[in-house]
C-alpha positions in Angstrom: 0.0 0.2 0.0 1.4 3.3 -1.2 2.6 5.7 2.2 0.2 8.6 2.9 2.6 11.7 2.7 2.3 13.8 5.8 1.3 17.4 4.4 1.1 16.2 1.0 -1.9 18.6 0.3 -0.7 21.6 1.4 3.0 21.0 -0.8 0.3 20.3 -3.5 -1.3 23.4 -3.0 2.1 25.4 -2.9 3.7 23.2 -6.2 0.7 24.0 -8.4 0.1 28.1 -7.6 4.0 28.1 -8.0 3.8 26.6 -10.8 0.6 28.3 -12.5 2.6 31.7 -11.9 5.3 30.0 -13.3 4.3 28.6 -16.6 0.7 29.2 -16.7 -2.4 26.8 -15.9 -3.0 25.4 -19.3 0.9 24.4 -19.4 0.8 23.1 -16.1 0.1 19.5 -15.7 -0.8 17.1 -13.0 2.5 15.2 -13.2 4.8 18.5 -13.1 2.6 19.6 -9.6 3.1 16.2 -8.0 6.4 15.9 -9.0 7.2 19.4 -7.4 5.2 18.3 -4.5 7.6 15.5 -3.9 4.5 12.9 -4.5 2.9 10.4 -6.6 0.1 11.7 -9.3 -2.1 8.9 -7.1 -1.4 11.1 -4.3 -2.4 14.0 -5.9 -5.8 12.5 -6.8 -6.5 11.3 -3.2 -6.9 15.2 -3.0 -7.5 16.5 -5.5 -10.0 15.9 -8.6 -7.9 17.9 -11.4 -5.5 20.6 -11.1 -8.7 23.1 -11.3 -9.4 22.1 -7.3 -6.7 23.0 -6.5 -7.3 26.4 -5.8 -10.2 25.7 -3.6 -8.3 23.9 -1.1 -9.4 25.0 2.6 -12.8 25.9 1.0 -14.4 23.6 3.4 -13.1 24.7 6.7 -13.5 28.1 5.9 -17.3 26.9 5.4 -17.3 25.4 8.3 -15.8 28.3 10.1 -17.9 31.3 8.7 -21.0 28.9 9.5 -19.9 28.0 13.1 -19.6 31.5 13.9 -22.3 32.6 12.6 -24.5 29.8 14.3 -23.0 30.6 17.8 -23.3 34.7 17.5 -25.8 36.1 20.3 -29.5 34.8 19.5 -30.2 38.5 19.4 -28.1 39.3 16.8 -29.0 40.8 13.6 -28.2 39.1 10.5 -25.3 41.2 9.5 -24.2 40.9 12.9 -23.9 37.1 12.6 -21.9 37.4 9.4 -19.5 39.4 11.4 -19.5 36.8 13.8 -18.7 34.3 11.1 -16.1 36.3 9.3 -14.5 36.9 12.7 -14.2 33.4 13.5 -12.9 32.1 9.8 -10.4 35.6 9.5 -8.7 34.2 12.7 -8.0 30.9 11.3 -5.7 32.8 8.8 -2.3 33.9 9.4 1.1 35.3 8.1 1.8 32.8 5.8 -2.0 32.9 4.3 -0.7 36.3 4.2 2.0 36.1 2.1 0.4 33.2 0.2 -2.4 35.2 -1.0 -0.7 37.1 -3.5 0.7 34.4 -5.0 -2.8 33.0 -5.4 -4.1 36.1 -6.8 -1.5 36.1 -9.9 -2.0 33.0 -10.6 -5.9 33.4 -11.1 -5.6 37.0 -12.9 -3.5 35.0 -15.2 -6.8 32.3 -16.3 -10.2 32.3 -17.4 -10.3 28.8 -16.3 -9.1 29.9 -12.1 -11.1 32.9 -12.7 -14.5 30.3 -13.4 -13.1 28.6 -10.3 -12.7 31.3 -8.2 -16.2 32.5 -9.0 -17.7 28.9 -8.3 -15.5 29.3 -4.5 -17.2 32.3 -4.1 -20.6 31.1 -4.6 -20.0 28.1 -2.6 -19.2 30.0 1.2 -22.4 32.6 0.2 -24.5 29.3 0.0 -22.8 28.1 3.5 -23.7 31.4 5.1 -27.2 31.9 3.8 -28.1 28.3 5.1 -26.6 29.3 9.1 -28.7 33.0 8.4 -32.1 30.7 7.8 -31.4 28.0 10.7 -31.4 31.3 13.0 -34.5 32.2 11.0 -33.4 34.8 8.8 -35.8 35.3 6.3 -34.7 33.6 2.9 -34.2 37.4 0.9 -32.4 38.6 4.1 -30.0 36.3 4.6 -29.0 36.2 0.9 -28.1 39.4 0.4 -26.6 39.1 3.8 -24.2 36.4 3.1 -23.6 38.3 -0.5 -22.5 41.1 2.0 -20.2 39.0 4.0 -18.2 37.0 0.9 -17.9 40.5 -0.3 -16.6 41.4 2.6 -14.2 39.1 3.0 -12.7 38.8 -0.4 -12.1 42.6 -0.1 -10.6 42.5 3.8 -8.4 39.3 2.9 -7.4 42.0 -1.1 -5.9 44.6 1.4 -4.4 42.3 4.2 -2.5 40.6 1.9 -1.6 43.7 0.2 -0.8 45.5 3.0 2.1 45.2 5.3 -0.1 42.9 7.9 0.3 45.1 11.1 -3.4 44.9 11.3 -5.0 41.2 11.5 -7.4 40.2 8.9 -10.4 40.2 11.0 -9.7 43.9 11.0 -10.1 44.4 7.0 -12.6 42.0 6.9 -15.1 43.6 9.5 -14.0 47.2 8.2 -15.4 46.1 4.9 -18.6 45.1 5.8 -19.2 48.1 7.7 -18.7 49.9 4.3 -20.8 47.8 2.5 -22.9 48.2 5.1 -23.0 51.8 5.3 -23.0 51.8 0.9 -26.4 49.5 1.0 -28.5 52.8 2.2 -27.3 54.3 -1.0 -28.7 52.2 -3.3 -32.1 54.2 -4.0 -30.6 57.5 -4.1 -29.3 59.5 -7.3 -25.8 58.5 -8.2 -24.0 62.3 -7.5 -25.9 62.6 -4.5 -24.7 59.0 -3.5 -20.8 59.8 -5.0 -20.9 62.8 -2.7 -22.1 60.9 0.6 -19.8 58.4 0.2 -17.0 60.6 -0.5 -18.0 62.7 2.7 -17.8 59.1 4.4 -14.0 58.3 3.4 
């Protein structure tokens, strides 16, 4: 029986992102990823169906953390407060290594339309997980969907700011600030464009 290499999943993710960045997604093969990670092709397929799936590594864990935070939020917390609790729980699990790795993933995704599509599906999955968690709390469907979508957008915006910054402020700081900003922006949706722009600039 083949040996199950410790840390193989993490090494495969790093190897894949490095190869996608160096030579492009289309020119990277599963065999190359496995070789760079120091494992066999069969080990690769124990962890991932194909090279596209490498991008969503950790999505299940992230979804779990988000839903746990939402579920465990105080009973009297509103939908966005519950989402904030989920975002804070998930953000707390990511450290300096994730911040540095985030820029490499961003570069790989930017260079491949297929990876951009996969990344979009990842966002859909996270939104669905948060929507379900909010629905369990009794939040009406349209409100749950909107709050979850704002949560995903806040996480992406906050993560981008965190990964591109100096790391002085933690991920949770950036994500929660993004959520607050997006919440404020929703109040401008029904106003004339010029008025919305003036008020948005004044809030900065």
